[in-house]
Wavefront OBJ file of the C-alpha trace (Angstrom):
o trace
v 0.000 0.000 0.000
v 1.245 3.441 -0.911
v 2.249 5.366 2.277
v 1.322 8.669 0.665
v -2.210 7.430 0.063
v -2.480 6.392 3.702
v -1.214 9.749 5.002
v -3.217 11.963 2.678
v -6.638 11.499 4.308
v -5.116 12.160 7.749
v -3.452 15.338 6.489
v -6.691 16.432 4.858
v -8.573 15.776 8.088
v -6.087 17.846 10.060
v -6.462 20.614 7.511
v -10.237 20.539 7.822
v -10.002 20.666 11.606
v -7.607 23.604 11.395
v -9.959 25.467 9.086
v -12.895 24.759 11.400
v -10.924 25.968 14.407
v -9.902 29.096 12.541
v -13.493 29.766 11.532
v -14.611 29.279 15.141
v -11.892 31.640 16.371
v -13.175 34.278 13.961
v -16.720 34.008 15.330
v -18.039 35.313 18.640
v -21.296 33.682 19.730
v -23.826 35.641 21.792
v -26.885 33.823 23.087
v -30.193 35.702 23.030
v -32.706 33.682 25.102
v -36.029 35.552 25.016
v -39.788 34.880 24.819
v -40.490 34.000 21.203
v -43.775 32.216 21.939
v -46.569 32.882 24.419
v -48.340 36.091 25.478
v -45.142 38.048 26.196
v -43.421 37.726 22.810
v -43.496 41.493 22.353
v -40.787 41.849 24.988
v -38.652 39.278 23.211
v -39.249 41.064 19.900
v -38.026 44.322 21.426
v -34.877 42.756 22.844
v -34.130 40.965 19.585
v -34.578 44.222 17.654
v -32.157 46.065 19.917
v -29.539 43.338 20.209
v -29.585 42.333 16.535
v -29.352 45.936 15.352
v -26.302 46.535 17.556
v -24.762 43.258 16.334
v -25.414 44.083 12.658
v -23.810 47.504 13.103
v -20.752 45.978 14.768
v -20.404 43.232 12.157
v -20.553 45.778 9.349
v -17.545 47.483 10.935
v -15.628 44.208 11.182
v -16.985 42.786 14.417
v -15.073 42.823 17.707
v -11.295 42.430 17.513
v -11.743 40.910 14.056
v -14.382 38.429 15.234
v -17.813 38.518 13.603
v -20.679 38.160 16.075
v -23.045 35.227 15.684
v -26.383 35.762 17.493
v -28.132 32.632 18.760
v -31.885 33.136 19.187
v -33.409 30.883 21.848
v -37.027 30.753 23.040
v -37.671 30.796 26.804
v -41.413 31.515 26.526
v -41.174 33.925 29.497
v -41.854 30.795 31.560
v -39.838 29.776 34.645
v -39.986 26.101 33.639
v -38.205 26.942 30.383
v -35.535 29.065 32.051
v -32.880 26.456 32.803
v -33.315 24.577 29.485
v -32.949 27.882 27.604
v -29.852 28.837 29.609
v -28.386 25.379 29.005
v -28.885 25.859 25.274
v -26.668 28.940 25.556
v -24.072 26.831 27.382
v -24.242 23.956 24.896
v -23.859 26.328 21.943
v -20.388 27.247 23.159
v -21.345 30.898 23.676
v -19.635 32.660 26.574
v -21.860 35.742 26.403
v -25.605 36.399 26.384
v -28.194 39.151 26.127
v -30.442 37.309 28.524
v -34.099 36.894 29.462
v -36.755 39.610 29.523
v -38.893 38.232 32.353
v -37.855 38.160 36.002
v -39.545 34.822 36.720
v -37.423 33.260 33.988
v -34.252 35.113 34.858
v -34.086 34.156 38.550
v -33.512 30.403 37.932
v -31.394 31.008 34.817
v -28.827 33.154 36.653
v -27.542 30.084 38.478
v -26.649 28.425 35.173
v -24.695 31.424 33.918
v -22.843 31.728 37.214
v -21.933 28.049 37.356
v -20.766 28.010 33.733
v -18.953 31.353 33.792
v -21.058 32.958 31.060
v -21.290 36.750 31.044
v -24.968 37.605 30.599
v -26.839 40.915 30.655
v -30.606 41.226 31.036
v -32.190 44.273 29.395
v -35.610 43.544 30.935
v -35.655 41.638 34.257
v -36.248 44.088 37.104
v -36.807 41.877 40.163
v -34.226 42.352 42.955
v -34.276 38.554 43.403
v -32.294 38.218 40.165
v -29.142 39.507 41.819
v -29.914 39.527 45.562
v -30.335 35.754 45.900
v -26.843 34.669 44.833
v -24.979 37.988 44.387
v -23.636 37.017 40.943
v -20.306 37.908 39.389
v -21.081 37.118 35.735
v -24.644 38.447 35.530
v -25.525 42.105 34.857
v -28.413 44.365 33.831
v -29.012 47.307 31.544
v -32.298 48.068 33.282
v -33.148 49.299 36.763
v -34.479 47.156 39.600
v -37.971 47.164 41.059
v -36.627 48.781 44.197
v -35.646 51.671 41.936
v -38.817 51.617 39.823
v -41.174 51.111 42.781
v -40.018 54.178 44.737
v -40.060 56.214 41.517
v -43.692 55.235 40.883
v -44.605 55.806 44.524
v -43.053 59.271 44.496
v -45.167 60.200 41.484
v -48.293 58.796 43.116
v -47.708 60.540 46.450
v -46.551 63.925 45.167
v -48.325 64.315 41.822
v -51.546 62.300 42.091
v -51.922 62.743 45.890
v -54.581 60.036 46.437
v -56.321 59.698 49.775
v -56.737 55.944 49.394
v -54.811 53.417 47.254
v -55.586 49.796 46.349
v -52.712 47.569 45.174
v -53.255 44.357 43.210
v -50.661 41.898 41.943
v -50.476 38.583 40.098
v -48.740 36.590 42.881
v -45.700 36.002 40.651
v -42.043 36.973 41.101
v -42.189 40.142 39.046
v -45.744 41.307 39.782
v -45.766 40.760 43.527
v -42.233 42.141 43.781
v -42.950 45.483 42.155
v -46.283 45.791 43.992
v -44.497 45.237 47.305
v -41.930 47.909 46.472
v -44.667 50.415 45.627
v -46.538 49.620 48.844
v -43.393 49.973 50.956
v -42.539 53.361 49.463
v -46.108 54.684 49.689
v -46.279 53.696 53.338
v -43.102 55.683 53.977
v -44.805 58.658 52.320
v -47.815 58.266 54.603
v -50.234 57.218 51.853
v -53.197 55.098 52.981
v -52.925 51.589 51.461
v -56.475 50.328 51.876
v -55.997 47.046 49.980
v -53.090 44.777 48.995
v -54.316 41.607 47.306
v -53.257 39.012 44.745
v -55.267 37.780 41.776
v -54.898 34.527 39.870
v -53.093 34.539 36.531
v -55.275 33.096 33.790
v -58.636 33.853 35.395
v -61.192 35.275 32.980
v -63.570 36.872 35.478
v -62.368 39.396 38.047
v -65.852 40.492 39.149
v -65.238 39.554 42.780
v -62.166 41.758 43.204
v -63.835 44.564 41.223
v -66.802 44.438 43.606
v -64.379 44.785 46.528
v -62.749 47.759 44.838
v -66.098 49.447 44.208
v -67.038 49.053 47.876
v -63.620 50.334 48.963
v -63.646 53.422 46.740
v -59.878 54.001 46.189
v -58.580 57.029 44.314
v -55.901 54.913 42.587
v -55.506 51.218 41.744
v -51.929 50.024 41.205
v -51.439 46.660 39.488
v -48.191 44.678 39.561
v -47.985 42.060 36.801
v -48.336 41.625 33.048
v -50.782 42.926 30.451
v -53.202 39.971 30.027
v -54.535 40.285 33.573
v -54.506 44.094 33.607
v -56.354 44.175 30.284
v -59.204 42.131 31.738
v -59.227 44.136 34.951
v -59.472 47.412 33.045
v -62.209 46.259 30.699
v -64.313 44.585 33.360
v -63.859 47.483 35.795
v -65.161 49.966 33.230
v -68.025 47.648 32.275
v -69.011 47.464 35.937
v -68.865 51.225 36.446
v -65.505 51.444 38.212
v -63.676 54.377 36.599
v -60.808 54.729 39.092
v -57.330 55.675 37.827
v -55.141 52.590 37.153
v -51.337 52.504 37.150
v -48.783 49.751 36.517
v -45.125 48.937 35.735
v -43.407 48.204 32.428
v -44.728 44.634 32.368
v -48.209 45.865 31.447
v -47.063 48.103 28.599
v -47.684 45.619 25.820
v -49.318 46.592 22.525
v -51.735 43.687 22.989
v -53.180 45.404 26.065
v -55.355 47.498 23.742
v -56.760 44.367 22.099
v -57.832 43.042 25.505
v -58.999 46.227 27.235
v -60.121 48.327 24.277
v -60.726 52.014 25.058
v -60.554 51.210 28.789
v -56.786 51.775 28.469
v -57.515 55.516 28.294
v -55.557 57.460 30.946
v -53.705 54.359 32.198
v -50.396 55.386 33.804
v -47.302 53.222 33.352
v -43.712 53.475 34.568
v -41.204 52.501 31.886
v -37.604 53.085 30.971
v -37.328 56.638 29.686
v -37.742 57.120 25.937
v -34.081 56.733 25.019
v -34.874 57.295 21.335
v -35.138 60.982 22.283
v -31.816 61.041 24.112
v -29.319 63.497 22.651
v -26.438 61.679 20.984
v -28.505 58.643 19.945
v -29.169 59.909 16.436
v -26.650 57.503 14.885
v -28.270 54.623 16.753
v -31.658 55.524 15.295
v -29.964 55.515 11.887
v -28.860 51.918 12.587
v -32.447 50.860 13.264
v -33.615 52.547 10.087
v -30.806 50.984 8.084
v -31.536 47.452 9.292
v -35.311 47.958 9.037
v -36.169 47.488 12.721
v -38.186 49.637 15.091
v -36.338 51.331 17.981
v -39.583 51.615 19.951
v -40.369 49.541 23.023
v -39.374 49.493 26.668
v -36.493 47.039 26.205
v -35.219 47.791 22.694
v -32.612 50.395 23.549
v -31.661 48.648 26.793
v -30.870 45.575 24.667
v -28.825 47.698 22.261
v -26.915 49.012 25.284
v -26.282 45.466 26.535
v -24.472 44.619 23.301
v -22.515 47.887 23.541
v -21.279 46.968 27.031
v -20.268 43.470 25.930
v -18.559 44.789 22.804
v -16.602 47.459 24.673
v -15.477 44.958 27.305
v -14.477 42.234 24.848
v -12.720 44.867 22.752
v -10.707 45.905 25.800
v -9.686 42.513 27.246
v -10.575 39.902 24.608
v -13.205 37.120 24.659
v -12.194 35.635 28.010
v -15.403 35.632 30.104
v -13.566 35.960 33.430
v -11.641 38.998 32.251
v -14.766 40.516 30.687
v -16.765 40.175 33.920
v -13.936 41.738 35.926
v -13.675 44.575 33.421
v -17.405 45.273 33.528
v -17.407 45.549 37.317
v -14.518 48.009 37.206
v -15.453 50.391 34.386
v -18.102 52.881 33.257
v -19.568 52.544 29.756
v -20.977 55.162 27.393
v -24.137 53.619 25.949
v -27.483 54.389 24.336
v -29.082 54.579 27.813
v -26.374 56.884 29.169
v -23.477 56.015 31.449
v -23.602 52.409 32.658
v -21.865 51.890 35.989
v -22.190 48.631 37.936
v -22.185 47.793 41.611
v -20.689 44.605 43.046
v -23.793 42.556 42.138
v -23.981 43.691 38.519
v -26.873 46.081 39.126
v -26.932 49.581 37.678
v -26.063 52.326 40.128
v -28.426 54.643 38.240
v -31.274 54.136 35.770
v -33.784 56.534 34.251
v -37.441 55.567 34.621
v -40.338 57.742 33.416
v -44.132 57.898 33.687
v -46.221 57.473 30.527
v -49.940 58.004 29.929
v -51.953 55.913 27.484
v -54.820 57.258 25.411
v -57.900 55.356 24.221
v -56.073 54.316 21.030
v -53.154 52.780 22.926
v -50.676 55.586 22.229
v -48.258 56.475 25.035
v -46.942 59.919 25.960
v -44.119 60.487 28.437
v -45.339 62.910 31.111
v -42.746 62.583 33.920
v -40.014 63.614 34.212
l 1 2 3 4 5 6 7 8 9 10 11 12 13 14 15 16 17 18 19 20 21 22 23 24 25 26 27 28 29 30 31 32 33 34 35 36 37 38 39 40 41 42 43 44 45 46 47 48 49 50 51 52 53 54 55 56 57 58 59 60 61 62 63 64 65 66 67 68 69 70 71 72 73 74 75 76 77 78 79 80 81 82 83 84 85 86 87 88 89 90 91 92 93 94 95 96 97 98 99 100 101 102 103 104 105 106 107 108 109 110 111 112 113 114 115 116 117 118 119 120 121 122 123 124 125 126 127 128 129 130 131 132 133 134 135 136 137 138 139 140 141 142 143 144 145 146 147 148 149 150 151 152 153 154 155 156 157 158 159 160 161 162 163 164 165 166 167 168 169 170 171 172 173 174 175 176 177 178 179 180 181 182 183 184 185 186 187 188 189 190 191 192 193 194 195 196 197 198 199 200 201 202 203 204 205 206 207 208 209 210 211 212 213 214 215 216 217 218 219 220 221 222 223 224 225 226 227 228 229 230 231 232 233 234 235 236 237 238 239 240 241 242 243 244 245 246 247 248 249 250 251 252 253 254 255 256 257 258 259 260 261 262 263 264 265 266 267 268 269 270 271 272 273 274 275 276 277 278 279 280 281 282 283 284 285 286 287 288 289 290 291 292 293 294 295 296 297 298 299 300 301 302 303 304 305 306 307 308 309 310 311 312 313 314 315 316 317 318 319 320 321 322 323 324 325 326 327 328 329 330 331 332 333 334 335 336 337 338 339 340 341 342 343 344 345 346 347 348 349 350 351 352 353 354 355 356 357 358 359 360 361 362 363 364 365 366 367 368 369 370 371 372
């Protein structure tokens, strides 16, 4: 047998492996686990729009340190039971970085996976303090404020602008909804506001007549709801149908375009706290050009926060290379100029400052920022 013929396939195989390794070295994978199915897909759509636009803009300029970015879209359904499988898909893909989960209930269990596997992940949407308070992570970060920042902000507006004599607070008994409702209650109590009711409702119920009857008998000046839009939509519609016209207010989780389809014109005058409208921030004009260029909308509570998450990762990897340990250390030690302003982290990966705002809906579902 000819020795050359025996060696040739081995040499070719080595060559193929070398080419594959080189191709892998030239690619930087970023996992994007978000709700792509279920009632909260809008939040996943927003995060995808922001992250993918930032990635496209970076790739057009050559990527990061010569590495093109490969986004990996993964569905977590905004469901806690899908959290760990979605996070493990990031791990199994070989990605060392992620623009992670929109929903707090999904994020809380997923953080453990990223910490154990040493994957640097940033959430542009999960606001629950439990995300970072439970295990005090090193590899996990946010580009959005916490509920104990949003809650006091909402409470300050309620106490000093709306000045109600009596407030009722409802929540959906879940991680995010009950968490933000608790923060609002705590802050309002400090301000001396009368909390006449604090009660949970069941997710998925179709008839909230019982709680609406309680509210009518109670006669609050304001009803605050902590949770997501499907339940608030039914509450609003049924409250108006039953003659309860009290002012409603909620957090960013209710600000879904599908709220109008559920509540109809009952959304009129609804107040919502959201990340400030960063599309209006001076200096973001070139970012808006990116969205226009890649045919994506910059609108949405989590779109620009997702864009900022990619900016932070890109700046850090550009400074120290694609080593996750070095990137995490760098992020804890530096301030970043981003589309949401200066990003500066504390020891747990939470933002030291974040800009929330109050928006008012009209009967057609349009939102206007009214505070600050």
